[in-house]
PyMOL commands that place a pseudoatom at each C-alpha (Angstrom):
pseudoatom trace, name=CA, resn=MET, resi=1, chain=A, elem=C, hetatm=0, pos=[-88.096, -62.401, 36.481]
pseudoatom trace, name=CA, resn=ILE, resi=2, chain=A, elem=C, hetatm=0, pos=[-85.428, -62.709, 34.118]
pseudoatom trace, name=CA, resn=ASP, resi=3, chain=A, elem=C, hetatm=0, pos=[-87.808, -61.914, 31.474]
pseudoatom trace, name=CA, resn=LEU, resi=4, chain=A, elem=C, hetatm=0, pos=[-88.941, -58.713, 33.086]
pseudoatom trace, name=CA, resn=THR, resi=5, chain=A, elem=C, hetatm=0, pos=[-85.529, -57.306, 33.586]
pseudoatom trace, name=CA, resn=HIS, resi=6, chain=A, elem=C, hetatm=0, pos=[-84.600, -58.214, 30.172]
pseudoatom trace, name=CA, resn=LEU, resi=7, chain=A, elem=C, hetatm=0, pos=[-87.671, -56.478, 28.807]
pseudoatom trace, name=CA, resn=ALA, resi=8, chain=A, elem=C, hetatm=0, pos=[-87.036, -53.410, 30.939]
pseudoatom trace, name=CA, resn=ALA, resi=9, chain=A, elem=C, hetatm=0, pos=[-83.408, -53.302, 29.732]
pseudoatom trace, name=CA, resn=GLU, resi=10, chain=A, elem=C, hetatm=0, pos=[-84.515, -53.527, 26.178]
pseudoatom trace, name=CA, resn=GLU, resi=11, chain=A, elem=C, hetatm=0, pos=[-86.955, -50.681, 26.558]
pseudoatom trace, name=CA, resn=GLU, resi=12, chain=A, elem=C, hetatm=0, pos=[-84.266, -48.385, 27.862]
pseudoatom trace, name=CA, resn=ASN, resi=13, chain=A, elem=C, hetatm=0, pos=[-81.816, -47.679, 25.101]
pseudoatom trace, name=CA, resn=PRO, resi=14, chain=A, elem=C, hetatm=0, pos=[-78.551, -46.195, 26.397]
pseudoatom trace, name=CA, resn=LEU, resi=15, chain=A, elem=C, hetatm=0, pos=[-78.021, -44.199, 23.212]
pseudoatom trace, name=CA, resn=ILE, resi=16, chain=A, elem=C, hetatm=0, pos=[-81.349, -42.399, 23.392]
pseudoatom trace, name=CA, resn=PRO, resi=17, chain=A, elem=C, hetatm=0, pos=[-81.568, -40.222, 26.477]
pseudoatom trace, name=CA, resn=PRO, resi=18, chain=A, elem=C, hetatm=0, pos=[-84.779, -39.955, 28.410]
pseudoatom trace, name=CA, resn=ILE, resi=19, chain=A, elem=C, hetatm=0, pos=[-87.136, -37.232, 27.213]
pseudoatom trace, name=CA, resn=PRO, resi=20, chain=A, elem=C, hetatm=0, pos=[-86.922, -35.065, 30.357]
pseudoatom trace, name=CA, resn=GLU, resi=21, chain=A, elem=C, hetatm=0, pos=[-83.136, -35.085, 30.173]
pseudoatom trace, name=CA, resn=LEU, resi=22, chain=A, elem=C, hetatm=0, pos=[-83.317, -34.297, 26.500]
pseudoatom trace, name=CA, resn=VAL, resi=23, chain=A, elem=C, hetatm=0, pos=[-85.606, -31.312, 27.113]
pseudoatom trace, name=CA, resn=VAL, resi=24, chain=A, elem=C, hetatm=0, pos=[-83.405, -30.024, 29.973]
pseudoatom trace, name=CA, resn=GLY, resi=25, chain=A, elem=C, hetatm=0, pos=[-80.309, -30.453, 27.794]
pseudoatom trace, name=CA, resn=LEU, resi=26, chain=A, elem=C, hetatm=0, pos=[-81.902, -28.580, 24.890]
pseudoatom trace, name=CA, resn=ILE, resi=27, chain=A, elem=C, hetatm=0, pos=[-82.981, -25.730, 27.195]
pseudoatom trace, name=CA, resn=ALA, resi=28, chain=A, elem=C, hetatm=0, pos=[-79.468, -25.552, 28.722]
pseudoatom trace, name=CA, resn=PHE, resi=29, chain=A, elem=C, hetatm=0, pos=[-77.952, -25.588, 25.225]
pseudoatom trace, name=CA, resn=ALA, resi=30, chain=A, elem=C, hetatm=0, pos=[-80.292, -22.801, 24.109]
pseudoatom trace, name=CA, resn=ILE, resi=31, chain=A, elem=C, hetatm=0, pos=[-79.380, -20.699, 27.187]
pseudoatom trace, name=CA, resn=VAL, resi=32, chain=A, elem=C, hetatm=0, pos=[-75.651, -21.198, 26.597]
pseudoatom trace, name=CA, resn=PHE, resi=33, chain=A, elem=C, hetatm=0, pos=[-76.099, -20.528, 22.865]
pseudoatom trace, name=CA, resn=ILE, resi=34, chain=A, elem=C, hetatm=0, pos=[-78.063, -17.323, 23.479]
pseudoatom trace, name=CA, resn=PHE, resi=35, chain=A, elem=C, hetatm=0, pos=[-75.531, -16.218, 26.122]
pseudoatom trace, name=CA, resn=LEU, resi=36, chain=A, elem=C, hetatm=0, pos=[-72.647, -16.877, 23.732]
pseudoatom trace, name=CA, resn=ALA, resi=37, chain=A, elem=C, hetatm=0, pos=[-74.459, -15.187, 20.842]
pseudoatom trace, name=CA, resn=LYS, resi=38, chain=A, elem=C, hetatm=0, pos=[-75.360, -12.071, 22.880]
pseudoatom trace, name=CA, resn=LYS, resi=39, chain=A, elem=C, hetatm=0, pos=[-72.272, -11.602, 25.045]
pseudoatom trace, name=CA, resn=LEU, resi=40, chain=A, elem=C, hetatm=0, pos=[-69.309, -13.541, 23.772]
pseudoatom trace, name=CA, resn=LEU, resi=41, chain=A, elem=C, hetatm=0, pos=[-69.821, -13.383, 20.001]
pseudoatom trace, name=CA, resn=PRO, resi=42, chain=A, elem=C, hetatm=0, pos=[-69.814, -9.526, 19.825]
pseudoatom trace, name=CA, resn=ASN, resi=43, chain=A, elem=C, hetatm=0, pos=[-66.587, -9.441, 21.861]
pseudoatom trace, name=CA, resn=ILE, resi=44, chain=A, elem=C, hetatm=0, pos=[-65.028, -12.038, 19.589]
pseudoatom trace, name=CA, resn=ASN, resi=45, chain=A, elem=C, hetatm=0, pos=[-66.188, -10.102, 16.508]
pseudoatom trace, name=CA, resn=ARG, resi=46, chain=A, elem=C, hetatm=0, pos=[-64.871, -6.842, 17.977]
pseudoatom trace, name=CA, resn=VAL, resi=47, chain=A, elem=C, hetatm=0, pos=[-61.440, -8.396, 18.706]
pseudoatom trace, name=CA, resn=LEU, resi=48, chain=A, elem=C, hetatm=0, pos=[-61.347, -9.958, 15.237]
pseudoatom trace, name=CA, resn=GLU, resi=49, chain=A, elem=C, hetatm=0, pos=[-62.306, -6.603, 13.670]
pseudoatom trace, name=CA, resn=GLU, resi=50, chain=A, elem=C, hetatm=0, pos=[-59.567, -4.836, 15.646]
pseudoatom trace, name=CA, resn=ARG, resi=51, chain=A, elem=C, hetatm=0, pos=[-57.050, -7.426, 14.513]
pseudoatom trace, name=CA, resn=ARG, resi=52, chain=A, elem=C, hetatm=0, pos=[-58.213, -7.118, 10.923]
pseudoatom trace, name=CA, resn=ALA, resi=53, chain=A, elem=C, hetatm=0, pos=[-57.911, -3.311, 11.144]
pseudoatom trace, name=CA, resn=ALA, resi=54, chain=A, elem=C, hetatm=0, pos=[-54.477, -3.614, 12.745]
pseudoatom trace, name=CA, resn=ILE, resi=55, chain=A, elem=C, hetatm=0, pos=[-53.334, -6.018, 10.047]
pseudoatom trace, name=CA, resn=GLU, resi=56, chain=A, elem=C, hetatm=0, pos=[-54.732, -3.802, 7.277]
pseudoatom trace, name=CA, resn=GLY, resi=57, chain=A, elem=C, hetatm=0, pos=[-53.155, -0.754, 8.929]
pseudoatom trace, name=CA, resn=GLY, resi=58, chain=A, elem=C, hetatm=0, pos=[-49.879, -2.639, 9.176]
pseudoatom trace, name=CA, resn=MET, resi=59, chain=A, elem=C, hetatm=0, pos=[-50.143, -3.602, 5.537]
pseudoatom trace, name=CA, resn=GLU, resi=60, chain=A, elem=C, hetatm=0, pos=[-50.883, 0.002, 4.589]
pseudoatom trace, name=CA, resn=LYS, resi=61, chain=A, elem=C, hetatm=0, pos=[-47.919, 1.131, 6.669]
pseudoatom trace, name=CA, resn=ALA, resi=62, chain=A, elem=C, hetatm=0, pos=[-45.767, -1.546, 5.039]
pseudoatom trace, name=CA, resn=GLU, resi=63, chain=A, elem=C, hetatm=0, pos=[-46.935, -0.438, 1.588]
pseudoatom trace, name=CA, resn=ALA, resi=64, chain=A, elem=C, hetatm=0, pos=[-46.254, 3.203, 2.512]
pseudoatom trace, name=CA, resn=ALA, resi=65, chain=A, elem=C, hetatm=0, pos=[-42.820, 2.233, 3.846]
pseudoatom trace, name=CA, resn=GLN, resi=66, chain=A, elem=C, hetatm=0, pos=[-42.134, 0.262, 0.694]
pseudoatom trace, name=CA, resn=ALA, resi=67, chain=A, elem=C, hetatm=0, pos=[-43.207, 3.205, -1.479]
pseudoatom trace, name=CA, resn=GLU, resi=68, chain=A, elem=C, hetatm=0, pos=[-41.005, 5.517, 0.595]
pseudoatom trace, name=CA, resn=ALA, resi=69, chain=A, elem=C, hetatm=0, pos=[-38.107, 3.066, 0.313]
pseudoatom trace, name=CA, resn=GLN, resi=70, chain=A, elem=C, hetatm=0, pos=[-38.646, 2.933, -3.450]
pseudoatom trace, name=CA, resn=GLN, resi=71, chain=A, elem=C, hetatm=0, pos=[-38.624, 6.741, -3.598]
pseudoatom trace, name=CA, resn=VAL, resi=72, chain=A, elem=C, hetatm=0, pos=[-35.425, 6.861, -1.513]
pseudoatom trace, name=CA, resn=LEU, resi=73, chain=A, elem=C, hetatm=0, pos=[-33.869, 4.266, -3.832]
pseudoatom trace, name=CA, resn=GLU, resi=74, chain=A, elem=C, hetatm=0, pos=[-34.816, 6.335, -6.876]
pseudoatom trace, name=CA, resn=ASP, resi=75, chain=A, elem=C, hetatm=0, pos=[-33.371, 9.463, -5.218]
pseudoatom trace, name=CA, resn=TYR, resi=76, chain=A, elem=C, hetatm=0, pos=[-30.199, 7.542, -4.410]
pseudoatom trace, name=CA, resn=ARG, resi=77, chain=A, elem=C, hetatm=0, pos=[-29.904, 6.324, -8.000]
pseudoatom trace, name=CA, resn=THR, resi=78, chain=A, elem=C, hetatm=0, pos=[-30.462, 9.851, -9.286]
pseudoatom trace, name=CA, resn=GLN, resi=79, chain=A, elem=C, hetatm=0, pos=[-27.808, 11.251, -6.943]
pseudoatom trace, name=CA, resn=LEU, resi=80, chain=A, elem=C, hetatm=0, pos=[-25.441, 8.445, -7.904]
pseudoatom trace, name=CA, resn=ALA, resi=81, chain=A, elem=C, hetatm=0, pos=[-25.942, 9.208, -11.604]
pseudoatom trace, name=CA, resn=GLU, resi=82, chain=A, elem=C, hetatm=0, pos=[-25.379, 12.921, -10.934]
pseudoatom trace, name=CA, resn=ALA, resi=83, chain=A, elem=C, hetatm=0, pos=[-22.237, 12.113, -8.935]
pseudoatom trace, name=CA, resn=ARG, resi=84, chain=A, elem=C, hetatm=0, pos=[-20.947, 9.950, -11.788]
pseudoatom trace, name=CA, resn=HIS, resi=85, chain=A, elem=C, hetatm=0, pos=[-21.627, 12.739, -14.284]
pseudoatom trace, name=CA, resn=GLU, resi=86, chain=A, elem=C, hetatm=0, pos=[-19.891, 15.239, -12.002]
pseudoatom trace, name=CA, resn=ALA, resi=87, chain=A, elem=C, hetatm=0, pos=[-16.911, 12.892, -11.602]
pseudoatom trace, name=CA, resn=ALA, resi=88, chain=A, elem=C, hetatm=0, pos=[-16.705, 12.462, -15.383]
pseudoatom trace, name=CA, resn=ARG, resi=89, chain=A, elem=C, hetatm=0, pos=[-16.876, 16.234, -15.852]
pseudoatom trace, name=CA, resn=LEU, resi=90, chain=A, elem=C, hetatm=0, pos=[-14.155, 16.792, -13.245]
pseudoatom trace, name=CA, resn=ARG, resi=91, chain=A, elem=C, hetatm=0, pos=[-12.010, 14.086, -14.831]
pseudoatom trace, name=CA, resn=GLN, resi=92, chain=A, elem=C, hetatm=0, pos=[-12.470, 15.739, -18.241]
pseudoatom trace, name=CA, resn=GLU, resi=93, chain=A, elem=C, hetatm=0, pos=[-11.557, 19.142, -16.802]
pseudoatom trace, name=CA, resn=ALA, resi=94, chain=A, elem=C, hetatm=0, pos=[-8.480, 17.656, -15.141]
pseudoatom trace, name=CA, resn=GLN, resi=95, chain=A, elem=C, hetatm=0, pos=[-7.426, 16.065, -18.430]
pseudoatom trace, name=CA, resn=GLU, resi=96, chain=A, elem=C, hetatm=0, pos=[-7.933, 19.363, -20.249]
pseudoatom trace, name=CA, resn=GLN, resi=97, chain=A, elem=C, hetatm=0, pos=[-5.984, 21.247, -17.592]
pseudoatom trace, name=CA, resn=GLY, resi=98, chain=A, elem=C, hetatm=0, pos=[-3.263, 18.604, -17.727]
pseudoatom trace, name=CA, resn=ALA, resi=99, chain=A, elem=C, hetatm=0, pos=[-3.075, 18.890, -21.515]
pseudoatom trace, name=CA, resn=ALA, resi=100, chain=A, elem=C, hetatm=0, pos=[-2.943, 22.697, -21.258]
pseudoatom trace, name=CA, resn=LEU, resi=101, chain=A, elem=C, hetatm=0, pos=[-0.235, 22.457, -18.609]
pseudoatom trace, name=CA, resn=ILE, resi=102, chain=A, elem=C, hetatm=0, pos=[1.761, 20.033, -20.769]
pseudoatom trace, name=CA, resn=ALA, resi=103, chain=A, elem=C, hetatm=0, pos=[1.397, 22.346, -23.782]
pseudoatom trace, name=CA, resn=GLU, resi=104, chain=A, elem=C, hetatm=0, pos=[2.459, 25.302, -21.642]
pseudoatom trace, name=CA, resn=MET, resi=105, chain=A, elem=C, hetatm=0, pos=[5.452, 23.393, -20.279]
pseudoatom trace, name=CA, resn=ARG, resi=106, chain=A, elem=C, hetatm=0, pos=[6.432, 22.338, -23.821]
pseudoatom trace, name=CA, resn=ALA, resi=107, chain=A, elem=C, hetatm=0, pos=[6.181, 25.933, -25.020]
pseudoatom trace, name=CA, resn=GLU, resi=108, chain=A, elem=C, hetatm=0, pos=[8.265, 27.075, -22.049]
pseudoatom trace, name=CA, resn=GLY, resi=109, chain=A, elem=C, hetatm=0, pos=[10.791, 24.319, -22.752]
pseudoatom trace, name=CA, resn=GLN, resi=110, chain=A, elem=C, hetatm=0, pos=[10.895, 25.305, -26.421]
pseudoatom trace, name=CA, resn=ARG, resi=111, chain=A, elem=C, hetatm=0, pos=[11.402, 28.950, -25.469]
pseudoatom trace, name=CA, resn=GLN, resi=112, chain=A, elem=C, hetatm=0, pos=[14.203, 28.051, -23.068]
pseudoatom trace, name=CA, resn=ARG, resi=113, chain=A, elem=C, hetatm=0, pos=[15.785, 25.803, -25.701]
pseudoatom trace, name=CA, resn=GLU, resi=114, chain=A, elem=C, hetatm=0, pos=[15.648, 28.636, -28.223]
pseudoatom trace, name=CA, resn=GLU, resi=115, chain=A, elem=C, hetatm=0, pos=[17.214, 30.983, -25.673]
pseudoatom trace, name=CA, resn=ILE, resi=116, chain=A, elem=C, hetatm=0, pos=[19.969, 28.463, -24.922]
pseudoatom trace, name=CA, resn=ILE, resi=117, chain=A, elem=C, hetatm=0, pos=[20.597, 27.903, -28.638]
pseudoatom trace, name=CA, resn=ALA, resi=118, chain=A, elem=C, hetatm=0, pos=[20.654, 31.662, -29.258]
pseudoatom trace, name=CA, resn=ALA, resi=119, chain=A, elem=C, hetatm=0, pos=[23.007, 32.155, -26.327]
pseudoatom trace, name=CA, resn=GLY, resi=120, chain=A, elem=C, hetatm=0, pos=[25.169, 29.297, -27.642]
pseudoatom trace, name=CA, resn=HIS, resi=121, chain=A, elem=C, hetatm=0, pos=[25.245, 30.834, -31.124]
pseudoatom trace, name=CA, resn=ALA, resi=122, chain=A, elem=C, hetatm=0, pos=[26.101, 34.230, -29.647]
pseudoatom trace, name=CA, resn=GLN, resi=123, chain=A, elem=C, hetatm=0, pos=[28.862, 32.633, -27.563]
pseudoatom trace, name=CA, resn=ILE, resi=124, chain=A, elem=C, hetatm=0, pos=[30.155, 30.725, -30.583]
pseudoatom trace, name=CA, resn=GLU, resi=125, chain=A, elem=C, hetatm=0, pos=[30.108, 33.906, -32.661]
pseudoatom trace, name=CA, resn=ALA, resi=126, chain=A, elem=C, hetatm=0, pos=[31.906, 35.808, -29.900]
pseudoatom trace, name=CA, resn=ASP, resi=127, chain=A, elem=C, hetatm=0, pos=[34.443, 32.983, -29.580]
pseudoatom trace, name=CA, resn=ARG, resi=128, chain=A, elem=C, hetatm=0, pos=[34.859, 32.899, -33.379]
pseudoatom trace, name=CA, resn=LYS, resi=129, chain=A, elem=C, hetatm=0, pos=[35.419, 36.646, -33.493]
pseudoatom trace, name=CA, resn=GLN, resi=130, chain=A, elem=C, hetatm=0, pos=[37.850, 36.445, -30.618]
pseudoatom trace, name=CA, resn=ALA, resi=131, chain=A, elem=C, hetatm=0, pos=[39.658, 33.503, -32.249]
pseudoatom trace, name=CA, resn=ALA, resi=132, chain=A, elem=C, hetatm=0, pos=[39.718, 35.405, -35.567]
pseudoatom trace, name=CA, resn=GLN, resi=133, chain=A, elem=C, hetatm=0, pos=[41.088, 38.468, -33.815]
pseudoatom trace, name=CA, resn=THR, resi=134, chain=A, elem=C, hetatm=0, pos=[43.706, 36.403, -31.995]
pseudoatom trace, name=CA, resn=LEU, resi=135, chain=A, elem=C, hetatm=0, pos=[44.548, 34.542, -35.198]
pseudoatom trace, name=CA, resn=ARG, resi=136, chain=A, elem=C, hetatm=0, pos=[44.737, 37.815, -37.087]
pseudoatom trace, name=CA, resn=GLN, resi=137, chain=A, elem=C, hetatm=0, pos=[47.101, 39.208, -34.481]
pseudoatom trace, name=CA, resn=ASP, resi=138, chain=A, elem=C, hetatm=0, pos=[49.223, 36.050, -34.481]
pseudoatom trace, name=CA, resn=VAL, resi=139, chain=A, elem=C, hetatm=0, pos=[49.261, 35.870, -38.300]
pseudoatom trace, name=CA, resn=GLY, resi=140, chain=A, elem=C, hetatm=0, pos=[50.050, 39.558, -38.441]
pseudoatom trace, name=CA, resn=ARG, resi=141, chain=A, elem=C, hetatm=0, pos=[52.886, 39.234, -35.959]
pseudoatom trace, name=CA, resn=LEU, resi=142, chain=A, elem=C, hetatm=0, pos=[54.285, 36.210, -37.794]
pseudoatom trace, name=CA, resn=ALA, resi=143, chain=A, elem=C, hetatm=0, pos=[53.874, 37.939, -41.165]
pseudoatom trace, name=CA, resn=THR, resi=144, chain=A, elem=C, hetatm=0, pos=[55.627, 41.026, -39.848]
pseudoatom trace, name=CA, resn=GLU, resi=145, chain=A, elem=C, hetatm=0, pos=[58.475, 38.974, -38.498]
pseudoatom trace, name=CA, resn=LEU, resi=146, chain=A, elem=C, hetatm=0, pos=[58.730, 37.027, -41.736]
pseudoatom trace, name=CA, resn=ALA, resi=147, chain=A, elem=C, hetatm=0, pos=[58.517, 40.182, -43.837]
pseudoatom trace, name=CA, resn=GLY, resi=148, chain=A, elem=C, hetatm=0, pos=[61.107, 41.793, -41.620]
pseudoatom trace, name=CA, resn=LYS, resi=149, chain=A, elem=C, hetatm=0, pos=[63.437, 38.857, -42.168]
pseudoatom trace, name=CA, resn=LEU, resi=150, chain=A, elem=C, hetatm=0, pos=[62.786, 38.876, -45.926]
pseudoatom trace, name=CA, resn=VAL, resi=151, chain=A, elem=C, hetatm=0, pos=[63.189, 42.614, -46.319]
pseudoatom trace, name=CA, resn=GLY, resi=152, chain=A, elem=C, hetatm=0, pos=[66.015, 42.714, -43.910]
pseudoatom trace, name=CA, resn=GLU, resi=153, chain=A, elem=C, hetatm=0, pos=[64.764, 45.631, -41.913]
pseudoatom trace, name=CA, resn=SER, resi=154, chain=A, elem=C, hetatm=0, pos=[62.702, 45.836, -38.810]
pseudoatom trace, name=CA, resn=LEU, resi=155, chain=A, elem=C, hetatm=0, pos=[59.034, 46.527, -39.204]
pseudoatom trace, name=CA, resn=GLU, resi=156, chain=A, elem=C, hetatm=0, pos=[58.577, 47.509, -35.627]
pseudoatom trace, name=CA, resn=ASP, resi=157, chain=A, elem=C, hetatm=0, pos=[56.543, 50.581, -36.341]
pseudoatom trace, name=CA, resn=PHE, resi=158, chain=A, elem=C, hetatm=0, pos=[53.151, 49.531, -34.965]
pseudoatom trace, name=CA, resn=ALA, resi=159, chain=A, elem=C, hetatm=0, pos=[50.994, 51.716, -37.211]
pseudoatom trace, name=CA, resn=ARG, resi=160, chain=A, elem=C, hetatm=0, pos=[52.749, 50.538, -40.324]
pseudoatom trace, name=CA, resn=GLN, resi=161, chain=A, elem=C, hetatm=0, pos=[52.681, 46.989, -39.069]
pseudoatom trace, name=CA, resn=SER, resi=162, chain=A, elem=C, hetatm=0, pos=[48.941, 47.189, -38.378]
pseudoatom trace, name=CA, resn=ARG, resi=163, chain=A, elem=C, hetatm=0, pos=[48.178, 48.615, -41.819]
pseudoatom trace, name=CA, resn=THR, resi=164, chain=A, elem=C, hetatm=0, pos=[50.268, 45.976, -43.538]
pseudoatom trace, name=CA, resn=ILE, resi=165, chain=A, elem=C, hetatm=0, pos=[48.604, 43.189, -41.580]
pseudoatom trace, name=CA, resn=ASP, resi=166, chain=A, elem=C, hetatm=0, pos=[45.121, 44.534, -42.228]
pseudoatom trace, name=CA, resn=ARG, resi=167, chain=A, elem=C, hetatm=0, pos=[45.800, 44.895, -45.934]
pseudoatom trace, name=CA, resn=PHE, resi=168, chain=A, elem=C, hetatm=0, pos=[47.223, 41.350, -46.121]
pseudoatom trace, name=CA, resn=LEU, resi=169, chain=A, elem=C, hetatm=0, pos=[44.269, 39.817, -44.228]
pseudoatom trace, name=CA, resn=ASP, resi=170, chain=A, elem=C, hetatm=0, pos=[41.746, 41.788, -46.268]
pseudoatom trace, name=CA, resn=GLU, resi=171, chain=A, elem=C, hetatm=0, pos=[43.308, 40.400, -49.433]
pseudoatom trace, name=CA, resn=LEU, resi=172, chain=A, elem=C, hetatm=0, pos=[43.128, 36.869, -47.992]
pseudoatom trace, name=CA, resn=GLU, resi=173, chain=A, elem=C, hetatm=0, pos=[39.487, 37.324, -47.038]
pseudoatom trace, name=CA, resn=ALA, resi=174, chain=A, elem=C, hetatm=0, pos=[38.633, 38.717, -50.456]
pseudoatom trace, name=CA, resn=LYS, resi=175, chain=A, elem=C, hetatm=0, pos=[40.273, 35.735, -52.135]
pseudoatom trace, name=CA, resn=ALA, resi=176, chain=A, elem=C, hetatm=0, pos=[38.434, 33.335, -49.816]
pseudoatom trace, name=CA, resn=ALA, resi=177, chain=A, elem=C, hetatm=0, pos=[35.080, 35.068, -50.427]
pseudoatom trace, name=CA, resn=ASP, resi=178, chain=A, elem=C, hetatm=0, pos=[35.463, 35.081, -54.223]
pseudoatom trace, name=CA, resn=PRO, resi=179, chain=A, elem=C, hetatm=0, pos=[35.060, 31.452, -55.357]
pseudoatom trace, name=CA, resn=THR, resi=180, chain=A, elem=C, hetatm=0, pos=[36.312, 32.113, -58.895]
pseudoatom trace, name=CA, resn=THR, resi=181, chain=A, elem=C, hetatm=0, pos=[39.580, 33.570, -57.614]
pseudoatom trace, name=CA, resn=ALA, resi=182, chain=A, elem=C, hetatm=0, pos=[39.998, 30.773, -55.067]
pseudoatom trace, name=CA, resn=GLU, resi=183, chain=A, elem=C, hetatm=0, pos=[39.460, 28.102, -57.788]
pseudoatom trace, name=CA, resn=ALA, resi=184, chain=A, elem=C, hetatm=0, pos=[41.741, 29.878, -60.247]
pseudoatom trace, name=CA, resn=GLY, resi=185, chain=A, elem=C, hetatm=0, pos=[44.523, 29.968, -57.668]
pseudoatom trace, name=CA, resn=ARG, resi=186, chain=A, elem=C, hetatm=0, pos=[44.495, 26.202, -57.416]
for i in range(1, 186): cmd.bond("trace and resi %d" % i, "trace and resi %d" % (i + 1))
show_as sticks, trace
zoom trace
């Protein structure tokens, strides 16, 4: 008996299934494969297609957004360049206005200085004339007193005194104005 069981065990190989099980398994596999191919595979393909479309649409949107961002960046750079040019123009105008204002202030200062100098010269001339007049009167009075003491009579007559003083001062001025006479008198 041992030999029979051993022979029967050798005839049945555990790795090779029996033919009826193999046929049933192949039929079940074919049914599942057909079911998956007809029902599940189209759904999977549809979902994959939707995902692919969504990804492509997202990529297109991303590319559009990137192009728009690039356009906005270019616009920003253009506006920035225009703003810099405008700032440079305004700075140049301010410098020109400043230079014009400085020139105007210098001219005004020069005009005021000239007015002050002219007023100073006029005041000096007026003071000189007044000092000359006062000196002339003092010299005339002293000369009259001295002449009166030398002559021995009073020269109190004002008209005569004035004429004498004027004549004396005119002679002094003439001598001072004539350089040859002034040098000869030395």
